[in-house]
C-alpha positions as a Markdown table, in Angstrom:
| # | Residue | x | y | z |
|---|---|---|---|---|
| 1 | Unk | 64.7 | 78.5 | 57.8 |
| 2 | Unk | 65.6 | 75.6 | 60.1 |
| 3 | Unk | 67.6 | 72.6 | 59.2 |
| 4 | Unk | 64.4 | 70.5 | 59.8 |
| 5 | Unk | 62.4 | 72.4 | 57.3 |
| 6 | Unk | 62.1 | 70.9 | 54.0 |
| 7 | Unk | 61.4 | 74.2 | 52.3 |
| 8 | Unk | 58.7 | 75.4 | 49.9 |
| 9 | Unk | 59.5 | 73.0 | 47.0 |
| 10 | Unk | 58.2 | 70.0 | 48.9 |
| 11 | Unk | 54.7 | 71.2 | 48.7 |
| 12 | Unk | 55.1 | 72.0 | 45.0 |
| 13 | Unk | 56.4 | 68.7 | 44.2 |
| 14 | Unk | 53.8 | 66.8 | 46.2 |
| 15 | Unk | 51.0 | 68.8 | 44.5 |
| 16 | Unk | 52.6 | 67.9 | 41.0 |
| 17 | Unk | 52.9 | 64.3 | 42.1 |
| 18 | Unk | 49.2 | 64.0 | 43.2 |
| 19 | Unk | 48.1 | 65.9 | 39.9 |
| 20 | Unk | 49.9 | 63.4 | 38.0 |
| 21 | Unk | 48.7 | 60.5 | 39.9 |
| 22 | Unk | 45.0 | 61.6 | 39.3 |
| 23 | Unk | 45.8 | 62.3 | 35.6 |
| 24 | Unk | 47.3 | 58.7 | 35.4 |
| 25 | Unk | 44.4 | 57.1 | 37.0 |
| 26 | Unk | 41.9 | 58.7 | 34.8 |
| 27 | Unk | 43.2 | 57.0 | 31.7 |
| 28 | Unk | 44.9 | 53.8 | 30.6 |
| 29 | Unk | 48.2 | 55.1 | 31.3 |
| 30 | Unk | 50.1 | 51.9 | 31.5 |
| 31 | Unk | 48.8 | 50.7 | 28.3 |
| 32 | Unk | 49.5 | 53.8 | 26.3 |
| 33 | Unk | 53.1 | 53.8 | 27.8 |
| 34 | Unk | 53.7 | 50.2 | 26.8 |
| 35 | Unk | 52.1 | 50.6 | 23.3 |
| 36 | Unk | 54.4 | 53.6 | 22.6 |
| 37 | Unk | 57.4 | 51.9 | 23.9 |
| 38 | Unk | 56.6 | 48.7 | 21.8 |
| 39 | Unk | 56.6 | 51.1 | 18.7 |
| 40 | Unk | 60.1 | 52.1 | 19.3 |
| 41 | Unk | 62.1 | 48.9 | 18.7 |
| 42 | Unk | 59.8 | 48.0 | 15.8 |
| 43 | Unk | 60.6 | 51.2 | 14.0 |
| 44 | Unk | 64.3 | 51.3 | 15.0 |
| 45 | Unk | 65.8 | 47.7 | 14.4 |
| 46 | Unk | 65.2 | 47.6 | 10.6 |
| 47 | Unk | 67.3 | 50.8 | 10.2 |
| 48 | Unk | 70.0 | 49.9 | 12.9 |
| 49 | Unk | 73.5 | 49.3 | 12.0 |
| 50 | Unk | 75.6 | 47.0 | 14.1 |
| 51 | Unk | 79.3 | 47.7 | 14.1 |
| 52 | Unk | 81.7 | 44.9 | 14.8 |
| 53 | Unk | 85.3 | 46.1 | 14.5 |
| 54 | Unk | 85.5 | 47.2 | 10.9 |
| 55 | Unk | 82.4 | 45.1 | 9.9 |
| 56 | Unk | 79.2 | 46.8 | 9.7 |
| 57 | Unk | 76.0 | 44.8 | 9.7 |
| 58 | Unk | 72.9 | 46.3 | 8.5 |
| 59 | Unk | 69.7 | 44.8 | 9.4 |
| 60 | Unk | 67.7 | 46.7 | 6.8 |
| 61 | Unk | 64.8 | 44.5 | 5.3 |
| 62 | Unk | 62.8 | 45.0 | 2.2 |
| 63 | Unk | 59.9 | 46.0 | 4.7 |
| 64 | Unk | 61.8 | 48.7 | 6.3 |
| 65 | Unk | 59.0 | 51.4 | 5.3 |
| 66 | Unk | 56.5 | 49.0 | 6.7 |
| 67 | Unk | 57.9 | 48.6 | 10.0 |
| 68 | Unk | 58.5 | 52.3 | 10.1 |
| 69 | Unk | 54.8 | 52.9 | 9.6 |
| 70 | Unk | 53.9 | 50.2 | 12.2 |
| 71 | Unk | 56.2 | 51.7 | 14.8 |
| 72 | Unk | 54.9 | 55.4 | 14.2 |
| 73 | Unk | 51.4 | 54.0 | 14.5 |
| 74 | Unk | 52.0 | 52.1 | 17.7 |
| 75 | Unk | 53.5 | 55.3 | 19.4 |
| 76 | Unk | 50.5 | 57.3 | 17.9 |
| 77 | Unk | 48.0 | 54.7 | 19.4 |
| 78 | Unk | 49.8 | 54.9 | 22.8 |
| 79 | Unk | 49.3 | 58.8 | 22.8 |
| 80 | Unk | 45.8 | 58.3 | 21.7 |
| 81 | Unk | 45.1 | 56.0 | 24.7 |
| 82 | Unk | 46.4 | 58.9 | 27.0 |
| 83 | Unk | 44.6 | 61.8 | 25.5 |
| 84 | Unk | 41.3 | 60.1 | 24.1 |
| 85 | Unk | 40.2 | 57.4 | 26.4 |
| 86 | Unk | 37.0 | 57.1 | 24.8 |
| 87 | Unk | 38.8 | 55.3 | 21.8 |
| 88 | Unk | 40.7 | 52.9 | 24.0 |
| 89 | Unk | 39.0 | 49.8 | 22.6 |
| 90 | Unk | 39.8 | 50.7 | 19.0 |
| 91 | Unk | 43.3 | 51.7 | 20.1 |
| 92 | Unk | 43.7 | 48.5 | 21.8 |
| 93 | Unk | 42.5 | 46.3 | 19.0 |
| 94 | Unk | 44.6 | 48.2 | 16.5 |
| 95 | Unk | 47.8 | 48.1 | 18.6 |
| 96 | Unk | 47.3 | 44.2 | 18.8 |
| 97 | Unk | 46.8 | 43.9 | 15.2 |
| 98 | Unk | 49.8 | 46.0 | 14.5 |
| 99 | Unk | 51.9 | 43.9 | 16.9 |
| 100 | Unk | 50.8 | 40.8 | 15.2 |
| 101 | Unk | 51.5 | 42.1 | 11.7 |
| 102 | Unk | 55.1 | 43.4 | 13.0 |
| 103 | Unk | 56.2 | 39.7 | 13.5 |
| 104 | Unk | 56.7 | 39.0 | 9.6 |
| 105 | Unk | 57.3 | 42.6 | 8.7 |
| 106 | Unk | 59.8 | 43.9 | 11.2 |
| 107 | Unk | 62.5 | 41.4 | 12.2 |
| 108 | Unk | 60.1 | 39.4 | 14.5 |
| 109 | Unk | 58.4 | 42.7 | 15.8 |
| 110 | Unk | 61.6 | 44.0 | 17.0 |
| 111 | Unk | 63.1 | 40.9 | 18.0 |
| 112 | Unk | 60.0 | 40.3 | 20.1 |
| 113 | Unk | 60.6 | 43.2 | 22.3 |
| 114 | Unk | 58.4 | 45.6 | 20.6 |
| 115 | Unk | 55.9 | 42.8 | 19.8 |
| 116 | Unk | 55.4 | 42.0 | 23.3 |
| 117 | Unk | 55.1 | 45.5 | 24.6 |
| 118 | Unk | 52.7 | 46.5 | 22.0 |
| 119 | Unk | 50.5 | 43.3 | 22.7 |
| 120 | Unk | 50.5 | 43.8 | 26.4 |
| 121 | Unk | 49.7 | 47.5 | 26.0 |
| 122 | Unk | 46.8 | 46.7 | 23.6 |
| 123 | Unk | 45.4 | 44.1 | 26.0 |
| 124 | Unk | 45.7 | 46.5 | 29.0 |
| 125 | Unk | 43.9 | 49.1 | 26.8 |
| 126 | Unk | 40.9 | 46.7 | 26.1 |
| 127 | Unk | 40.6 | 45.6 | 29.9 |
| 128 | Unk | 40.9 | 49.0 | 31.2 |
| 129 | Unk | 37.5 | 50.8 | 32.4 |
| 130 | Unk | 37.2 | 54.2 | 33.9 |
| 131 | Unk | 36.7 | 54.2 | 37.7 |
| 132 | Unk | 33.6 | 55.3 | 39.5 |
| 133 | Unk | 33.7 | 58.4 | 41.6 |
| 134 | Unk | 33.7 | 57.7 | 45.4 |
| 135 | Unk | 30.3 | 58.2 | 46.9 |
| 136 | Unk | 30.2 | 60.9 | 49.6 |
| 137 | Unk | 30.5 | 59.8 | 53.2 |
| 138 | Unk | 27.4 | 60.2 | 55.3 |
| 139 | Unk | 27.7 | 61.6 | 58.9 |
| 140 | Unk | 27.0 | 58.1 | 60.6 |
| 141 | Unk | 29.5 | 55.2 | 59.8 |
| 142 | Unk | 28.0 | 52.2 | 58.0 |
| 143 | Unk | 25.3 | 54.0 | 56.3 |
| 144 | Unk | 25.4 | 55.1 | 52.8 |
| 145 | Unk | 24.0 | 58.4 | 51.5 |
| 146 | Unk | 21.6 | 56.7 | 49.0 |
| 147 | Unk | 20.3 | 53.9 | 51.4 |
| 148 | Unk | 18.7 | 55.4 | 54.6 |
| 149 | Unk | 18.8 | 51.9 | 56.3 |
| 150 | Unk | 22.0 | 51.3 | 58.4 |
| 151 | Unk | 24.2 | 48.2 | 58.4 |
| 152 | Unk | 21.6 | 46.1 | 60.4 |
| 153 | Unk | 18.7 | 47.3 | 58.1 |
| 154 | Unk | 16.9 | 49.5 | 60.4 |
| 155 | Unk | 15.7 | 52.8 | 59.3 |
| 156 | Unk | 16.8 | 56.0 | 61.2 |
| 157 | Unk | 13.5 | 56.2 | 63.2 |
| 158 | Unk | 14.2 | 52.7 | 64.6 |
| 159 | Unk | 11.6 | 50.9 | 62.5 |
| 160 | Unk | 12.4 | 48.0 | 60.2 |
| 161 | Unk | 12.0 | 48.5 | 56.4 |
| 162 | Unk | 10.3 | 45.0 | 56.0 |
| 163 | Unk | 7.8 | 46.0 | 58.7 |
| 164 | Unk | 5.4 | 48.9 | 58.9 |
| 165 | Unk | 5.4 | 51.6 | 61.4 |
| 166 | Unk | 3.4 | 49.3 | 63.8 |
| 167 | Unk | 6.0 | 46.5 | 63.3 |
| 168 | Unk | 3.8 | 44.1 | 61.5 |
| 169 | Unk | 5.2 | 42.7 | 58.2 |
| 170 | Unk | 3.8 | 44.4 | 55.1 |
| 171 | Unk | 5.4 | 43.2 | 51.9 |
| 172 | Unk | 2.9 | 45.3 | 49.8 |
| 173 | Unk | 0.4 | 44.2 | 47.3 |
| 174 | Unk | 1.2 | 40.9 | 45.4 |
| 175 | Unk | 1.8 | 41.3 | 41.9 |
| 176 | Unk | -0.2 | 38.0 | 41.0 |
| 177 | Unk | -3.3 | 39.2 | 42.9 |
| 178 | Unk | -4.8 | 41.9 | 41.0 |
| 179 | Unk | -8.4 | 42.9 | 41.1 |
| 180 | Unk | -8.6 | 43.3 | 37.4 |
| 181 | Unk | -8.3 | 39.6 | 36.7 |
| 182 | Unk | -10.5 | 38.4 | 39.5 |
| 183 | Unk | -8.0 | 35.6 | 40.2 |
| 184 | Unk | -8.2 | 34.1 | 36.7 |
| 185 | Unk | -5.2 | 34.1 | 34.4 |
| 186 | Unk | -5.9 | 33.8 | 30.7 |
| 187 | Unk | -2.8 | 32.3 | 28.9 |
| 188 | Unk | -4.3 | 32.0 | 25.4 |
| 189 | Unk | -2.8 | 34.4 | 22.8 |
| 190 | Unk | 0.2 | 35.0 | 24.9 |
| 191 | Unk | 3.8 | 35.4 | 23.5 |
| 192 | Unk | 4.7 | 31.8 | 23.7 |
| 193 | Unk | 1.3 | 30.4 | 22.4 |
| 194 | Unk | 0.9 | 28.7 | 19.2 |
| 195 | Unk | -2.5 | 30.3 | 18.5 |
């Protein structure tokens, strides 16, 4: 191998990074990450002990079990957003509600850190929508595969879609000029009539 060669591992890491990017783009990744990270401080702070010299300050509250449950549920909802995208709306609403409940239950929602992370993650989950696949590119630039007309509206044979083959305008039969009514419209007995 030469000194300029980066070796075999560069291709492997590039493939892994592209796979992770594709995986991340097909699901509400940031919503799940922020929701799971928001559950950690909510579950941790009620059980944390702060030591100042020989003094131990315990922040245990009477709702320690409640904050542990809220934190574990938020982590679970974050993972659910990653692996089951179809329930992202439920997971988003549930994480917003759990974040709001964590304010009185768990030391202001993990000192507002967990509350804000879970709230933003829930909002991101509600607003995320799956992307649409990119359409195949046609051979000619400016022409989509579904629309045979080009950017100027002309068909491939050079004719205008609004005009016929002879170049005369032909919008087609008028919907109001049907031969079955003979030009007369009967409005009695319609949907908006009183009779």
